[in-house]
C-alpha positions in Angstrom: 0.2 -4.2 46.0 3.5 -2.4 46.0 3.6 1.2 47.1 3.7 3.9 44.5 7.2 5.2 43.5 7.8 8.7 44.5 8.9 11.7 42.5 12.3 11.8 44.2 13.2 8.4 42.6 12.7 9.6 39.1 13.3 13.4 39.0 16.5 14.8 37.5 18.5 16.2 40.4 21.0 18.2 38.4 19.0 21.1 37.1 20.1 24.0 35.0 18.6 27.2 36.5 18.7 30.9 35.6 18.7 34.0 37.8 15.8 36.5 37.6 18.5 39.2 36.8 19.9 37.4 33.8 19.1 38.9 30.4 16.9 37.1 27.9 19.7 37.2 25.4 22.1 35.4 27.7 19.6 32.7 28.6 18.6 32.1 25.0 22.1 30.8 24.3 21.4 27.9 26.7 18.3 26.7 24.9 18.9 23.5 23.0 22.3 22.9 24.6 23.7 19.6 25.7 21.4 19.5 28.7 18.4 19.4 26.5 16.5 22.2 28.3 14.0 24.3 26.4 12.9 26.1 29.6 14.4 26.8 33.0 13.4 27.2 36.6 14.2 30.7 37.8 15.9 30.7 41.2 17.4 33.1 43.6 19.6 31.6 46.3 18.2 28.2 45.6 14.6 29.2 46.0 12.3 29.0 43.0 10.7 32.2 41.9 9.3 31.2 38.6 9.8 29.4 35.3 10.8 30.7 31.9 10.0 28.8 28.7 11.7 28.9 25.3 8.6 30.6 23.9 8.9 33.4 26.6 12.5 33.9 25.7 12.1 34.0 22.0 9.3 36.6 22.2 11.2 39.0 24.4 13.8 41.7 23.8 17.3 40.3 24.3 18.1 43.0 26.9 15.0 42.3 29.0 15.6 40.6 32.3 14.2 37.1 32.9 12.2 38.5 35.8 10.1 40.5 33.3 9.1 37.5 31.2 9.0 34.5 33.5 5.8 32.9 34.8 5.5 33.6 38.6 2.6 31.2 39.0 4.7 28.1 38.3 3.4 24.8 39.6 5.9 22.8 41.8 5.7 19.4 43.4 7.0 17.8 46.6 9.6 15.0 46.3 7.4 12.7 48.3 4.5 13.0 45.8 3.7 9.7 44.0 4.9 9.7 40.4 1.4 8.9 39.1 0.0 11.9 40.9 2.7 14.1 39.4 1.9 12.7 35.9 -1.7 13.8 36.4 -0.5 17.3 37.3 1.7 17.4 34.2 -1.1 16.3 31.8 -3.8 18.3 33.4 -1.7 21.5 33.5 -0.4 21.0 30.0 3.3 21.4 31.0 6.4 19.5 30.1 8.5 19.9 33.3 7.5 20.0 36.9 10.0 21.6 39.3 10.4 19.7 42.5 10.7 21.8 45.7 11.5 20.7 49.3 11.2 23.3 52.0 11.2 26.1 49.5 14.4 25.0 47.7 14.7 23.4 44.2 15.8 19.8 44.5 15.1 18.5 41.0 12.8 18.5 38.0 10.4 15.9 36.7 9.7 15.7 32.9 7.3 13.8 30.7 10.1 11.4 29.9 10.8 10.7 33.6 7.2 9.9 34.1 7.1 7.4 31.2 10.3 5.8 32.4 8.8 5.3 35.8 5.9 3.4 34.3 8.0 1.2 32.0 10.3 0.3 34.9 7.5 -0.9 37.2 8.2 -4.5 38.3 4.9 -6.0 37.4 6.1 -9.7 37.8 7.1 -8.8 41.3 3.6 -7.4 42.0 2.1 -10.6 40.7 4.4 -12.8 42.8 3.6 -10.8 45.9 -0.1 -11.0 45.4 0.1 -14.7 44.7 2.0 -15.3 48.0 -0.6 -13.3 49.9 -3.4 -15.3 48.4 -1.7 -18.6 49.1 -1.1 -17.6 52.8 -4.8 -16.5 53.1 -6.5 -19.4 51.4 -3.9 -22.2 51.4 -4.5 -23.0 47.7 -2.0 -23.6 44.9 -1.8 -20.8 42.3 -0.5 -20.6 38.8 0.2 -17.5 36.7 -0.6 -17.0 33.0 0.1 -14.2 30.6 -2.8 -13.7 28.2 -5.2 -11.2 26.6 -8.3 -10.6 28.8 -11.6 -9.0 27.5 -12.4 -5.8 29.4 -16.1 -6.9 29.3 -15.2 -9.9 31.6 -13.5 -7.8 34.3 -15.1 -7.1 37.7 -13.4 -3.9 39.1 -12.3 -3.9 42.8 -11.8 -0.1 42.9 -14.8 2.2 42.9 -13.2 5.4 41.7 -10.5 6.6 39.3 -9.1 10.1 38.6 -10.1 11.7 35.3 -6.8 13.5 34.8 -4.8 10.3 35.2 -6.8 8.7 32.5 -5.1 11.1 30.1 -1.7 9.9 31.1 -2.7 6.3 30.7 -4.2 7.0 27.3 -0.9 8.6 26.3 0.9 5.3 27.3 -1.6 3.1 25.6 -1.4 5.0 22.3 2.4 4.5 22.4 2.4 0.9 23.5 4.0 1.7 26.8 1.3 0.5 29.2 2.2 -2.4 31.5 -0.1 -5.5 31.7 -3.1 -5.7 34.0 -3.1 -8.0 37.1 -6.2 -10.1 37.2 -7.4 -12.9 39.5 -9.4 -15.7 37.9 -11.4 -16.7 41.0 -14.0 -18.9 39.4 -12.7 -20.9 36.5 -13.0 -18.0 34.0 -16.4 -16.9 35.3 -15.2 -14.4 37.9 -12.3 -12.2 36.6 -11.3 -9.7 39.3 -9.2 -6.7 38.3 -6.5 -6.4 41.0 -4.3 -3.8 39.4 -4.8 -1.5 36.4 -8.1 0.3 36.9 -6.9 3.6 35.3 -5.4 1.7 32.3 -8.7 -0.2 31.8 -10.9 2.9 31.8 -8.5 4.7 29.5 -8.4 1.6 27.1 -12.2 1.5 27.2 -12.3 5.2 26.1 -10.0 4.3 23.2 -12.3 1.5 22.1 -9.9 -1.2 23.1 -11.7 -4.5 23.8 -9.0 -6.6 25.5 -5.6 -6.0 27.2 -2.5 -7.9 28.0 -2.7 -9.3 31.5 -1.0 -11.3 34.2 -3.7 -13.7 35.3 -3.5 -15.5 38.7 -5.3 -18.8 38.5 -6.1 -20.8 41.8 -6.4 -24.5 41.7 -9.9 -24.2 43.0 -12.5 -21.4 43.2 -11.8 -18.7 45.8 -14.0 -16.5 47.9 -12.0 -13.3 47.7 -12.2 -10.4 50.2 -12.0 -8.0 47.2 -14.9 -9.8 45.6 -17.0 -9.1 48.7 -15.9 -5.5 48.7 -16.8 -5.1 45.0 -20.2 -6.6 45.6 -20.8 -4.2 48.6 -19.9 -1.2 46.4 -22.1 -2.4 43.5 -19.3 -3.1 41.2 -19.9 -5.7 38.5 -18.3 -4.2 35.4 -16.0 -1.3 34.5 -19.0 0.8 33.7 -19.7 1.0 37.5 -16.4 2.8 38.2 -16.8 6.5 39.0 -14.4 9.0 37.3 -13.5 11.8 39.6 -12.3 15.2 38.5 -9.9 16.1 41.3 -8.6 19.5 42.5 -4.9 20.1 42.6 -3.0 17.5 44.6 -2.1 18.5 48.2 1.6 18.1 47.5 1.4 20.6 44.6 2.0 24.3 45.2 2.8 27.3 43.1 5.8 29.6 43.4 3.7 32.4 44.7 2.4 30.2 47.5 6.0 29.4 48.5 6.9 33.1 48.6 3.9 34.0 50.7 
């Protein structure tokens, strides 16, 4: 399947920042301005030292400096981090914006809106076409593609693990009708439905009580013996109930501002 899009492709590069020596009163005036910010990275000479939210500013004395009210343990991400991983960090950390730092310097900011945009813009038809070409090259069989609802109970997973925090992001998308279709291979005339892409979406949907999902289904002209089917069998995967949900520690491309200053 296609590689994951990176944070650099979807982050906002033009970021409004404030200086730690600015007063709370002066920064308050920028909240709700044309740039839409309700919080700001706090930088000195391009390096991130913290983050100040609208709540921080409204609760403080106008003459107080930003340095006195900002959060110094701000989570930041690397521009090469996958957008899906950044989404997990945003959901798990209960934040709205994730500053993006490269070699200690602020290069952008990723918001909830950016993450949703990255999911909507994924070229699923291109994924399906690429997978179809690969299957044709490997097996020399004609393939057709269908768009239909597929029962989750029929699916055989081909991925043994998913991340628990990413399920929250997929649940958010499903509840708002933003999730892209699954990619499924019908390898046995409707008897063997292998999930090729969309494991997190399926597990999130199952938690929401959703029984079937919109899918791109690749249908070969004759039954196929898929390598992914053998892998699934070796891992003991026969239904989505066999997929393990992992609660992962912080992603290796995520740091905090205090780590950067250390």
